[in-house]
KOLDREN-595389 format. One record per atom (N, C-alpha, C): residue number from 1; residue in one letter; x, y, z. Coordinates in Angstrom, 2 decimals, always signed. Atoms other than C-alpha are relative to their C-alpha. Last residue first. Example, Ala and Ser with C-alpha at 12.3 -4.5 7.8 and 13.67 -1.06 7.14 Angstrom:
BEGIN
<kolse nr="2" rest="S" u="-0.82" v="-1.19" w="-0.06"/>
<kolse nr="2" rest="S" u="+13.67" v="-1.06" w="+7.14"/>
<kolse nr="2" rest="S" u="-0.77" v="+1.09" w="+0.73"/>
<kolse nr="1" rest="A" u="+0.89" v="-1.19" w="+0.00"/>
<kolse nr="1" rest="A" u="+12.30" v="-4.50" w="+7.80"/>
<kolse nr="1" rest="A" u="+0.90" v="+1.20" w="+0.00"/>
END
This chain:
BEGIN
<kolse nr="80" rest="P" u="+0.50" v="+1.39" w="+0.11"/>
<kolse nr="80" rest="P" u="+101.73" v="+70.25" w="+102.63"/>
<kolse nr="80" rest="P" u="-0.42" v="-0.36" w="-1.38"/>
<kolse nr="79" rest="A" u="+1.47" v="+0.04" w="+0.04"/>
<kolse nr="79" rest="A" u="+103.84" v="+73.42" w="+102.30"/>
<kolse nr="79" rest="A" u="-0.47" v="-1.45" w="-0.17"/>
<kolse nr="78" rest="S" u="+0.52" v="+0.60" w="-1.22"/>
<kolse nr="78" rest="S" u="+107.50" v="+73.04" w="+103.36"/>
<kolse nr="78" rest="S" u="-1.52" v="-0.08" w="+0.02"/>
<kolse nr="77" rest="L" u="-0.44" v="+1.39" w="-0.14"/>
<kolse nr="77" rest="L" u="+108.94" v="+73.55" w="+99.88"/>
<kolse nr="77" rest="L" u="-0.57" v="-0.68" w="+1.23"/>
<kolse nr="76" rest="T" u="+0.62" v="+0.79" w="+1.08"/>
<kolse nr="76" rest="T" u="+106.90" v="+76.69" w="+99.25"/>
<kolse nr="76" rest="T" u="+0.36" v="-1.48" w="+0.15"/>
<kolse nr="75" rest="S" u="+1.40" v="+0.23" w="-0.38"/>
<kolse nr="75" rest="S" u="+107.86" v="+78.15" w="+102.63"/>
<kolse nr="75" rest="S" u="-0.73" v="-0.82" w="-1.05"/>
<kolse nr="74" rest="P" u="+0.13" v="+0.89" w="-1.17"/>
<kolse nr="74" rest="P" u="+111.56" v="+77.66" w="+101.87"/>
<kolse nr="74" rest="P" u="-1.45" v="-0.28" w="+0.39"/>
<kolse nr="73" rest="L" u="-0.30" v="+1.41" w="+0.25"/>
<kolse nr="73" rest="L" u="+111.25" v="+79.05" w="+98.30"/>
<kolse nr="73" rest="L" u="-0.12" v="-0.88" w="+1.25"/>
<kolse nr="72" rest="T" u="+1.21" v="+0.82" w="-0.10"/>
<kolse nr="72" rest="T" u="+109.53" v="+82.33" w="+99.19"/>
<kolse nr="72" rest="T" u="+0.27" v="-1.49" w="-0.15"/>
<kolse nr="71" rest="A" u="+0.72" v="-0.29" w="-1.24"/>
<kolse nr="71" rest="A" u="+112.59" v="+84.47" w="+100.01"/>
<kolse nr="71" rest="A" u="-1.21" v="-0.92" w="+0.17"/>
<kolse nr="70" rest="W" u="-0.73" v="+0.58" w="-1.13"/>
<kolse nr="70" rest="W" u="+114.74" v="+82.81" w="+97.34"/>
<kolse nr="70" rest="W" u="-0.71" v="+0.26" w="+1.33"/>
<kolse nr="69" rest="L" u="-0.04" v="+1.46" w="+0.11"/>
<kolse nr="69" rest="L" u="+112.17" v="+83.52" w="+94.64"/>
<kolse nr="69" rest="L" u="+0.67" v="-0.62" w="+1.21"/>
<kolse nr="68" rest="K" u="+1.35" v="+0.48" w="-0.31"/>
<kolse nr="68" rest="K" u="+111.54" v="+87.10" w="+95.81"/>
<kolse nr="68" rest="K" u="-0.03" v="-1.53" w="-0.05"/>
<kolse nr="67" rest="V" u="+0.18" v="-0.19" w="-1.44"/>
<kolse nr="67" rest="V" u="+115.28" v="+87.80" w="+95.85"/>
<kolse nr="67" rest="V" u="-1.36" v="-0.53" w="+0.42"/>
<kolse nr="66" rest="W" u="-0.73" v="+1.06" w="-0.69"/>
<kolse nr="66" rest="W" u="+115.57" v="+86.29" w="+92.36"/>
<kolse nr="66" rest="W" u="-0.13" v="+0.11" w="+1.52"/>
<kolse nr="65" rest="I" u="+0.71" v="+1.26" w="+0.25"/>
<kolse nr="65" rest="I" u="+112.81" v="+88.55" w="+91.01"/>
<kolse nr="65" rest="I" u="+0.69" v="-1.15" w="+0.73"/>
<kolse nr="64" rest="E" u="+1.21" v="-0.02" w="-0.83"/>
<kolse nr="64" rest="E" u="+114.38" v="+91.62" w="+92.63"/>
<kolse nr="64" rest="E" u="-0.79" v="-1.30" w="-0.15"/>
<kolse nr="63" rest="T" u="-0.43" v="+0.30" w="-1.37"/>
<kolse nr="63" rest="T" u="+117.72" v="+90.67" w="+91.04"/>
<kolse nr="63" rest="T" u="-1.19" v="+0.00" w="+0.94"/>
<kolse nr="62" rest="R" u="-0.33" v="+1.43" w="-0.06"/>
<kolse nr="62" rest="R" u="+116.03" v="+90.54" w="+87.64"/>
<kolse nr="62" rest="R" u="+0.47" v="-0.41" w="+1.39"/>
<kolse nr="61" rest="I" u="+1.20" v="+0.74" w="-0.40"/>
<kolse nr="61" rest="I" u="+114.44" v="+93.95" w="+88.23"/>
<kolse nr="61" rest="I" u="+0.28" v="-1.50" w="+0.10"/>
<kolse nr="60" rest="D" u="-0.36" v="+1.42" w="+0.09"/>
<kolse nr="60" rest="D" u="+117.89" v="+95.59" w="+88.11"/>
<kolse nr="60" rest="D" u="-1.17" v="-0.84" w="+0.50"/>
<kolse nr="59" rest="T" u="-0.79" v="+0.18" w="+1.22"/>
<kolse nr="59" rest="T" u="+117.30" v="+99.29" w="+87.35"/>
<kolse nr="59" rest="T" u="+0.43" v="-1.45" w="-0.18"/>
<kolse nr="58" rest="K" u="-1.32" v="+0.59" w="-0.19"/>
<kolse nr="58" rest="K" u="+114.47" v="+99.42" w="+89.88"/>
<kolse nr="58" rest="K" u="+0.73" v="-0.13" w="-1.33"/>
<kolse nr="57" rest="V" u="-0.41" v="+0.54" w="+1.29"/>
<kolse nr="57" rest="V" u="+111.47" v="+101.75" w="+89.70"/>
<kolse nr="57" rest="V" u="+1.45" v="-0.45" w="+0.17"/>
<kolse nr="56" rest="P" u="-1.19" v="-0.51" w="+0.68"/>
<kolse nr="56" rest="P" u="+110.30" v="+102.19" w="+93.27"/>
<kolse nr="56" rest="P" u="+0.20" v="-0.66" w="-1.36"/>
<kolse nr="55" rest="A" u="-0.15" v="+0.55" w="+1.35"/>
<kolse nr="55" rest="A" u="+106.69" v="+101.49" w="+94.22"/>
<kolse nr="55" rest="A" u="+1.23" v="+0.58" w="-0.71"/>
<kolse nr="54" rest="K" u="-1.41" v="-0.33" w="+0.24"/>
<kolse nr="54" rest="K" u="+105.81" v="+101.92" w="+97.89"/>
<kolse nr="54" rest="K" u="+0.30" v="-0.65" w="-1.35"/>
<kolse nr="53" rest="F" u="-1.05" v="+1.02" w="+0.03"/>
<kolse nr="53" rest="F" u="+102.04" v="+101.71" w="+97.69"/>
<kolse nr="53" rest="F" u="+1.38" v="+0.63" w="-0.02"/>
<kolse nr="52" rest="G" u="-0.46" v="+0.37" w="-1.33"/>
<kolse nr="52" rest="G" u="+99.40" v="+104.23" w="+98.79"/>
<kolse nr="52" rest="G" u="+1.06" v="-1.09" w="+0.07"/>
<kolse nr="51" rest="A" u="+0.95" v="+0.95" w="-0.59"/>
<kolse nr="51" rest="A" u="+97.33" v="+104.63" w="+95.62"/>
<kolse nr="51" rest="A" u="+0.45" v="-0.51" w="+1.37"/>
<kolse nr="50" rest="A" u="+1.23" v="-0.76" w="-0.29"/>
<kolse nr="50" rest="A" u="+99.30" v="+107.77" w="+94.67"/>
<kolse nr="50" rest="A" u="-1.06" v="-0.89" w="+0.65"/>
<kolse nr="49" rest="I" u="-0.31" v="-0.84" w="-1.17"/>
<kolse nr="49" rest="I" u="+102.48" v="+105.67" w="+94.97"/>
<kolse nr="49" rest="I" u="-1.24" v="+0.80" w="+0.40"/>
<kolse nr="48" rest="L" u="-0.01" v="+0.89" w="-1.16"/>
<kolse nr="48" rest="L" u="+100.97" v="+103.10" w="+92.58"/>
<kolse nr="48" rest="L" u="+0.29" v="+0.78" w="+1.29"/>
<kolse nr="47" rest="A" u="+1.38" v="+0.42" w="-0.25"/>
<kolse nr="47" rest="A" u="+100.12" v="+105.83" w="+90.05"/>
<kolse nr="47" rest="A" u="-0.10" v="-0.90" w="+1.23"/>
<kolse nr="46" rest="R" u="+0.74" v="-1.15" w="-0.57"/>
<kolse nr="46" rest="R" u="+103.59" v="+107.39" w="+90.34"/>
<kolse nr="46" rest="R" u="-1.43" v="-0.37" w="+0.33"/>
<kolse nr="45" rest="S" u="-0.50" v="-0.21" w="-1.36"/>
<kolse nr="45" rest="S" u="+105.23" v="+103.99" w="+89.80"/>
<kolse nr="45" rest="S" u="-0.74" v="+1.14" w="+0.68"/>
<kolse nr="44" rest="L" u="+0.64" v="+1.03" w="-0.83"/>
<kolse nr="44" rest="L" u="+103.03" v="+103.36" w="+86.77"/>
<kolse nr="44" rest="L" u="+0.43" v="+0.14" w="+1.45"/>
<kolse nr="43" rest="A" u="+1.43" v="-0.36" w="-0.10"/>
<kolse nr="43" rest="A" u="+104.13" v="+106.70" w="+85.28"/>
<kolse nr="43" rest="A" u="-0.74" v="-1.02" w="+0.86"/>
<kolse nr="42" rest="T" u="+0.10" v="-1.13" w="-0.92"/>
<kolse nr="42" rest="T" u="+107.80" v="+105.94" w="+86.03"/>
<kolse nr="42" rest="T" u="-1.45" v="+0.41" w="+0.21"/>
<kolse nr="41" rest="A" u="-0.29" v="+0.53" w="-1.34"/>
<kolse nr="41" rest="A" u="+107.52" v="+102.54" w="+84.38"/>
<kolse nr="41" rest="A" u="-0.12" v="+1.10" w="+1.05"/>
<kolse nr="40" rest="R" u="+1.15" v="+0.82" w="-0.39"/>
<kolse nr="40" rest="R" u="+105.77" v="+104.06" w="+81.33"/>
<kolse nr="40" rest="R" u="+0.22" v="-0.62" w="+1.38"/>
<kolse nr="39" rest="E" u="+1.08" v="-0.84" w="-0.51"/>
<kolse nr="39" rest="E" u="+108.42" v="+106.82" w="+81.17"/>
<kolse nr="39" rest="E" u="-1.20" v="-0.84" w="+0.46"/>
<kolse nr="38" rest="P" u="+0.87" v="-0.63" w="+0.99"/>
<kolse nr="38" rest="P" u="+111.19" v="+104.26" w="+80.75"/>
<kolse nr="38" rest="P" u="-1.14" v="+0.78" w="+0.66"/>
<kolse nr="37" rest="K" u="+1.16" v="-0.48" w="-0.76"/>
<kolse nr="37" rest="K" u="+113.74" v="+103.68" w="+83.51"/>
<kolse nr="37" rest="K" u="-0.93" v="+0.73" w="-0.98"/>
<kolse nr="36" rest="S" u="+0.34" v="-1.41" w="+0.19"/>
<kolse nr="36" rest="S" u="+116.41" v="+101.56" w="+81.84"/>
<kolse nr="36" rest="S" u="-1.19" v="+0.37" w="+0.89"/>
<kolse nr="35" rest="G" u="-0.56" v="-0.87" w="-1.03"/>
<kolse nr="35" rest="G" u="+117.78" v="+98.32" w="+83.23"/>
<kolse nr="35" rest="G" u="-0.30" v="+1.47" w="-0.16"/>
<kolse nr="34" rest="D" u="-1.24" v="-0.63" w="+0.49"/>
<kolse nr="34" rest="D" u="+117.27" v="+96.24" w="+80.06"/>
<kolse nr="34" rest="D" u="+0.59" v="+1.01" w="+0.99"/>
<kolse nr="33" rest="P" u="-1.20" v="+0.84" w="+0.05"/>
<kolse nr="33" rest="P" u="+114.85" v="+93.86" w="+81.80"/>
<kolse nr="33" rest="P" u="+1.29" v="+0.71" w="-0.43"/>
<kolse nr="32" rest="V" u="-0.08" v="+0.68" w="+1.29"/>
<kolse nr="32" rest="V" u="+112.30" v="+96.54" w="+82.72"/>
<kolse nr="32" rest="V" u="+1.32" v="-0.75" w="-0.08"/>
<kolse nr="31" rest="G" u="-1.11" v="-0.34" w="+0.88"/>
<kolse nr="31" rest="G" u="+111.38" v="+97.68" w="+86.20"/>
<kolse nr="31" rest="G" u="-0.07" v="-0.78" w="-1.30"/>
<kolse nr="30" rest="L" u="+0.22" v="+0.22" w="+1.42"/>
<kolse nr="30" rest="L" u="+108.97" v="+97.47" w="+89.08"/>
<kolse nr="30" rest="L" u="+1.20" v="+0.44" w="-0.81"/>
<kolse nr="29" rest="S" u="-1.15" v="-0.46" w="+0.79"/>
<kolse nr="29" rest="S" u="+109.11" v="+97.02" w="+92.82"/>
<kolse nr="29" rest="S" u="-0.28" v="-0.28" w="-1.46"/>
<kolse nr="28" rest="R" u="+0.00" v="+0.54" w="+1.36"/>
<kolse nr="28" rest="R" u="+105.77" v="+96.79" w="+94.62"/>
<kolse nr="28" rest="R" u="+1.20" v="+0.60" w="-0.73"/>
<kolse nr="27" rest="R" u="-1.15" v="-0.32" w="+0.84"/>
<kolse nr="27" rest="R" u="+105.73" v="+97.31" w="+98.38"/>
<kolse nr="27" rest="R" u="-0.12" v="-0.72" w="-1.34"/>
<kolse nr="26" rest="D" u="+0.28" v="-1.13" w="+0.88"/>
<kolse nr="26" rest="D" u="+102.49" v="+97.54" w="+100.34"/>
<kolse nr="26" rest="D" u="+1.16" v="+0.38" w="-0.92"/>
<kolse nr="25" rest="N" u="+0.44" v="+0.60" w="+1.25"/>
<kolse nr="25" rest="N" u="+102.23" v="+94.30" w="+102.24"/>
<kolse nr="25" rest="N" u="-0.28" v="+1.09" w="-1.03"/>
<kolse nr="24" rest="E" u="-0.17" v="-0.93" w="+1.12"/>
<kolse nr="24" rest="E" u="+103.93" v="+94.96" w="+105.54"/>
<kolse nr="24" rest="E" u="-0.44" v="-0.71" w="-1.26"/>
<kolse nr="23" rest="I" u="-0.95" v="-1.00" w="-0.48"/>
<kolse nr="23" rest="I" u="+103.39" v="+93.40" w="+108.94"/>
<kolse nr="23" rest="I" u="+0.19" v="+1.08" w="-1.07"/>
<kolse nr="22" rest="H" u="-0.74" v="-0.60" w="+1.10"/>
<kolse nr="22" rest="H" u="+100.28" v="+91.38" w="+108.15"/>
<kolse nr="22" rest="H" u="+0.87" v="+1.13" w="+0.54"/>
<kolse nr="21" rest="R" u="-0.15" v="-1.45" w="-0.16"/>
<kolse nr="21" rest="R" u="+99.25" v="+89.38" w="+111.20"/>
<kolse nr="21" rest="R" u="+0.86" v="+0.50" w="-1.16"/>
<kolse nr="20" rest="I" u="-1.17" v="-0.56" w="+0.68"/>
<kolse nr="20" rest="I" u="+97.93" v="+85.89" w="+110.50"/>
<kolse nr="20" rest="I" u="+0.01" v="+1.50" w="+0.21"/>
<kolse nr="19" rest="E" u="-0.08" v="-1.45" w="-0.16"/>
<kolse nr="19" rest="E" u="+95.54" v="+84.02" w="+112.80"/>
<kolse nr="19" rest="E" u="+1.32" v="+0.51" w="-0.58"/>
<kolse nr="18" rest="G" u="+1.09" v="-0.68" w="+0.67"/>
<kolse nr="18" rest="G" u="+94.42" v="+80.49" w="+111.90"/>
<kolse nr="18" rest="G" u="+0.02" v="+1.51" w="+0.10"/>
<kolse nr="17" rest="P" u="+0.61" v="+0.79" w="+1.08"/>
<kolse nr="17" rest="P" u="+96.68" v="+78.85" w="+114.45"/>
<kolse nr="17" rest="P" u="-1.22" v="+0.73" w="-0.59"/>
<kolse nr="16" rest="A" u="+0.60" v="+1.19" w="-0.60"/>
<kolse nr="16" rest="A" u="+98.21" v="+81.70" w="+116.43"/>
<kolse nr="16" rest="A" u="-0.58" v="-0.82" w="-1.14"/>
<kolse nr="15" rest="V" u="+0.16" v="-0.39" w="-1.40"/>
<kolse nr="15" rest="V" u="+100.27" v="+84.80" w="+115.58"/>
<kolse nr="15" rest="V" u="-0.51" v="-1.19" w="+0.81"/>
<kolse nr="14" rest="I" u="+1.08" v="+0.78" w="-0.61"/>
<kolse nr="14" rest="I" u="+101.54" v="+83.46" w="+112.26"/>
<kolse nr="14" rest="I" u="-0.03" v="+0.34" w="+1.48"/>
<kolse nr="13" rest="E" u="-0.40" v="+1.01" w="-0.97"/>
<kolse nr="13" rest="E" u="+103.65" v="+86.21" w="+110.76"/>
<kolse nr="13" rest="E" u="-1.23" v="-0.73" w="+0.51"/>
<kolse nr="12" rest="A" u="+1.06" v="+0.37" w="-0.92"/>
<kolse nr="12" rest="A" u="+103.41" v="+88.40" w="+107.70"/>
<kolse nr="12" rest="A" u="+0.55" v="-1.02" w="+0.99"/>
<kolse nr="11" rest="A" u="-0.46" v="+0.76" w="-1.15"/>
<kolse nr="11" rest="A" u="+105.70" v="+90.23" w="+105.30"/>
<kolse nr="11" rest="A" u="-1.19" v="-0.26" w="+0.91"/>
<kolse nr="10" rest="G" u="+0.75" v="-0.21" w="-1.23"/>
<kolse nr="10" rest="G" u="+105.10" v="+91.56" w="+101.84"/>
<kolse nr="10" rest="G" u="+0.58" v="-0.84" w="+1.11"/>
<kolse nr="9" rest="L" u="-0.67" v="+0.52" w="-1.19"/>
<kolse nr="9" rest="L" u="+106.78" v="+91.96" w="+98.49"/>
<kolse nr="9" rest="L" u="-0.82" v="+0.33" w="+1.23"/>
<kolse nr="8" rest="G" u="+0.66" v="-0.37" w="-1.24"/>
<kolse nr="8" rest="G" u="+105.00" v="+92.34" w="+95.18"/>
<kolse nr="8" rest="G" u="+0.69" v="-0.65" w="+1.18"/>
<kolse nr="7" rest="I" u="-0.16" v="+0.96" w="-1.07"/>
<kolse nr="7" rest="I" u="+107.27" v="+92.23" w="+92.15"/>
<kolse nr="7" rest="I" u="-0.70" v="+0.53" w="+1.24"/>
<kolse nr="6" rest="I" u="+0.48" v="-0.59" w="-1.24"/>
<kolse nr="6" rest="I" u="+106.38" v="+94.02" w="+88.95"/>
<kolse nr="6" rest="I" u="+0.02" v="-1.09" w="+1.06"/>
<kolse nr="5" rest="G" u="+0.21" v="+0.87" w="-1.15"/>
<kolse nr="5" rest="G" u="+108.30" v="+93.22" w="+85.78"/>
<kolse nr="5" rest="G" u="-0.51" v="+0.80" w="+1.19"/>
<kolse nr="4" rest="M" u="-0.29" v="-0.69" w="-1.26"/>
<kolse nr="4" rest="M" u="+107.91" v="+95.14" w="+82.54"/>
<kolse nr="4" rest="M" u="-0.31" v="-0.97" w="+1.12"/>
<kolse nr="3" rest="G" u="+0.35" v="+0.67" w="-1.25"/>
<kolse nr="3" rest="G" u="+108.06" v="+93.78" w="+79.02"/>
<kolse nr="3" rest="G" u="+0.35" v="+0.86" w="+1.21"/>
<kolse nr="2" rest="H" u="+1.30" v="-0.44" w="-0.50"/>
<kolse nr="2" rest="H" u="+108.06" v="+96.07" w="+75.97"/>
<kolse nr="2" rest="H" u="-0.39" v="-0.64" w="+1.32"/>
<kolse nr="1" rest="M" u="+0.43" v="+0.94" w="-1.02"/>
<kolse nr="1" rest="M" u="+111.67" v="+95.95" w="+74.82"/>
<kolse nr="1" rest="M" u="-1.31" v="+0.52" w="+0.59"/>
END
């Protein structure tokens, strides 16, 4: 298996019209579909951590993808 998933998670709030405050935008979860932790995922994780990101290698990246989908779905449906 050669695919790898990377999910970017962040949080922000609307402070006033046209003003957004970023609370957290430095988390990147990564993993491969088969649940293993290959060296390439670990190496990428180390590189992202060195760049200042939180970058855990997850054994269940599919759940991370679903969490991201469900977290963003309400705002996507309410967009004009």
